[in-house]
C-alpha positions as CSV (number, residue, x, y, z in Angstrom):
1,A,0.0,0.0,0.0
2,A,1.2,3.5,-0.7
3,A,2.2,5.5,2.2
4,A,0.0,8.4,3.0
5,S,1.7,11.7,2.3
6,A,1.7,14.3,5.1
7,P,-0.1,17.5,4.3
8,A,2.2,20.2,3.0
9,P,3.1,22.7,5.7
10,A,1.2,25.9,5.7
11,A,3.0,28.7,3.9
12,A,4.5,31.3,6.2
13,P,2.7,34.6,6.1
14,A,4.2,36.9,3.5
15,P,6.4,39.6,5.1
16,A,5.1,43.1,4.9
17,S,6.2,44.2,1.5
18,A,9.2,46.5,1.4
19,P,8.8,49.7,-0.6
20,A,9.6,49.3,-4.2
21,G,12.8,51.2,-5.0
22,R,16.3,51.8,-3.8
23,V,17.8,54.3,-1.3
24,F,21.1,55.6,-2.6
25,G,22.2,57.9,0.2
26,P,22.9,61.6,0.9
27,V,24.0,63.7,-2.0
28,R,27.3,64.7,-0.4
29,E,28.3,61.0,-0.5
30,L,27.1,60.3,-4.1
31,F,29.2,62.9,-5.9
32,T,32.8,64.0,-5.8
33,V,34.5,67.2,-7.2
34,K,36.4,66.3,-10.3
35,P,40.1,67.4,-9.9
36,R,41.3,70.3,-12.1
37,D,44.6,71.9,-12.6
38,D,43.3,75.3,-13.6
39,V,41.5,76.3,-10.3
40,N,42.1,76.1,-6.6
41,M,40.4,72.8,-5.7
42,E,39.6,73.8,-2.1
43,A,37.9,77.0,-3.2
44,L,36.1,75.0,-5.9
45,N,34.9,72.5,-3.4
46,S,33.7,75.3,-1.1
47,A,31.9,77.0,-3.9
48,L,30.1,73.8,-5.0
49,S,29.2,72.9,-1.4
50,Y,28.0,76.4,-0.8
51,L,25.7,76.2,-3.8
52,A,24.3,72.8,-2.9
53,R,23.9,73.8,0.8
54,A,20.9,71.9,2.2
55,R,20.7,69.5,-0.7
56,L,24.0,68.0,0.5
57,E,22.1,66.1,3.1
58,T,19.1,65.2,0.9
59,I,18.9,61.5,0.4
60,L,18.4,60.3,-3.1
61,T,16.1,57.3,-3.9
62,D,14.9,56.0,-7.3
63,T,11.2,56.0,-6.6
64,A,8.6,58.0,-4.7
65,S,7.6,55.0,-2.6
66,A,11.2,54.5,-1.5
67,A,11.4,58.2,-0.7
68,R,8.2,58.1,1.4
69,A,9.4,55.1,3.4
70,Q,12.9,56.7,4.0
71,A,11.3,60.0,5.1
72,E,8.9,58.2,7.5
73,T,11.7,56.1,8.9
74,T,14.4,58.7,9.3
75,G,12.6,62.1,9.0
76,A,15.3,63.1,6.5
77,K,14.7,65.2,3.4
78,V,14.4,62.8,0.5
79,W,14.3,63.3,-3.3
80,P,13.2,60.5,-5.7
81,L,15.1,60.6,-9.0
82,E,11.8,59.7,-10.8
83,Y,10.6,63.2,-10.0
84,L,13.3,65.0,-12.0
85,P,11.8,66.8,-14.9
86,S,14.6,65.6,-17.2
87,K,16.7,62.5,-17.0
88,T,19.4,64.3,-19.0
89,A,22.9,64.2,-17.6
90,P,24.8,67.5,-17.5
91,P,27.3,68.3,-20.3
92,V,30.6,66.5,-20.0
93,N,32.7,69.5,-20.9
94,P,32.5,72.0,-18.0
95,V,34.1,74.9,-19.9
96,V,31.6,77.5,-21.0
97,E,34.2,80.1,-21.9
98,S,38.0,79.9,-21.7
99,A,38.8,83.6,-21.2
100,P,37.9,84.4,-18.5
101,L,37.6,80.8,-17.5
102,A,33.9,80.0,-16.8
103,L,32.9,76.5,-15.8
104,R,29.4,74.8,-15.6
105,A,28.9,73.9,-12.0
106,S,26.8,70.9,-12.9
107,A,29.7,69.4,-14.9
108,L,32.3,69.7,-12.2
109,L,31.1,66.8,-10.1
110,A,31.5,63.1,-10.8
111,P,28.6,60.9,-9.7
112,A,29.3,57.6,-8.0
113,S,26.9,56.1,-10.5
114,P,25.7,57.4,-13.9
115,E,22.0,57.2,-12.8
116,Y,22.7,60.1,-10.3
117,A,24.0,62.5,-12.9
118,P,20.6,64.0,-13.8
119,F,20.3,65.3,-10.3
120,L,23.3,67.7,-10.9
121,P,21.4,70.2,-13.1
122,Y,18.6,70.2,-10.5
123,I,21.1,71.2,-7.8
124,F,23.1,73.8,-9.9
125,G,20.8,74.9,-12.7
126,K,22.7,77.3,-15.0
127,T,25.3,78.2,-12.4
128,V,28.8,79.1,-13.7
129,I,32.0,79.1,-11.6
130,V,34.8,81.7,-12.4
131,R,38.1,82.5,-10.6
132,T,37.6,86.1,-9.5
133,K,34.9,88.7,-8.9
134,E,36.4,90.6,-11.8
135,D,35.9,87.5,-14.0
136,A,32.3,87.2,-12.7
137,H,31.5,90.7,-13.8
138,T,33.2,90.3,-17.1
139,F,31.3,87.0,-17.7
140,R,28.0,88.7,-16.6
141,R,28.4,91.3,-19.3
142,S,29.0,88.7,-22.0
143,S,26.3,87.2,-24.1
144,K,26.7,83.9,-22.2
145,G,26.3,85.6,-18.8
146,K,22.6,86.6,-19.1
147,G,20.3,84.7,-16.8
148,V,23.1,82.7,-15.3
149,K,24.1,82.6,-11.6
150,I,27.8,83.3,-11.3
151,V,30.0,82.3,-8.4
152,A,33.6,83.5,-8.2
153,L,36.1,81.4,-6.2
154,D,37.1,84.5,-4.3
155,G,33.6,84.7,-2.8
156,E,31.5,86.9,-5.1
157,V,28.0,85.5,-6.0
158,I,26.0,87.2,-8.8
159,D,22.4,86.1,-9.0
160,A,20.8,85.3,-12.4
161,D,19.1,88.7,-12.3
162,G,22.4,90.5,-11.9
163,A,22.2,91.3,-8.2
164,F,25.4,91.0,-6.2
165,G,27.0,92.0,-2.9
166,G,25.7,91.7,0.6
167,P,26.2,88.8,3.1
168,S,23.8,86.4,1.4
169,R,25.8,86.7,-1.9
170,V,29.2,85.9,-0.5
171,F,30.7,82.6,0.5
172,T,34.1,81.8,2.1
173,A,36.3,78.7,1.8
174,Q,36.2,78.5,5.6
175,Q,32.4,77.8,5.7
176,Q,31.4,75.1,8.1
177,G,29.0,72.2,7.4
178,P,28.9,69.2,5.0
179,R,30.9,69.3,1.8
180,F,31.5,67.3,-1.2
181,A,34.7,65.2,-1.3
182,I,37.4,66.0,-3.8
183,G,38.0,63.1,-6.2
184,A,41.4,61.5,-6.8
């Protein structure tokens, strides 16, 4: 006679489903400043970190559901990459103009993964980095300087509308707080 088979064990209850999506980490850990020989790297890092400010601590995720779960768990500011209006990476060549040297801020950072690159234009928009405040004013007067935020490595910040000066439009290399790392 055939042996009676034991009933199959009941399936364990399914665990609560994890949110669909990935958590990548804080922006300051996902990008590094690309080394350059034509600018002071510490000043460049200070300028880029100044421009990114609060976004340095923003945690990137790939989906809104992962962002909601992360925000509920940690209380941190979170940004899902799926919300970006464009999935376009910034230009590879950072040079906007060679004399005076003007560099696209969004092209001066290297993402730890290519999928993070579209976040750079969101952080920096049309911001350009120049060496000195004199260069900033020269670039502002050029045809490429209209409607562009300009940051000079010596501390001057010129808003896209042309406003400059005052404590809210100056940064220093000694600023405290989170910063990007400088790449190797």
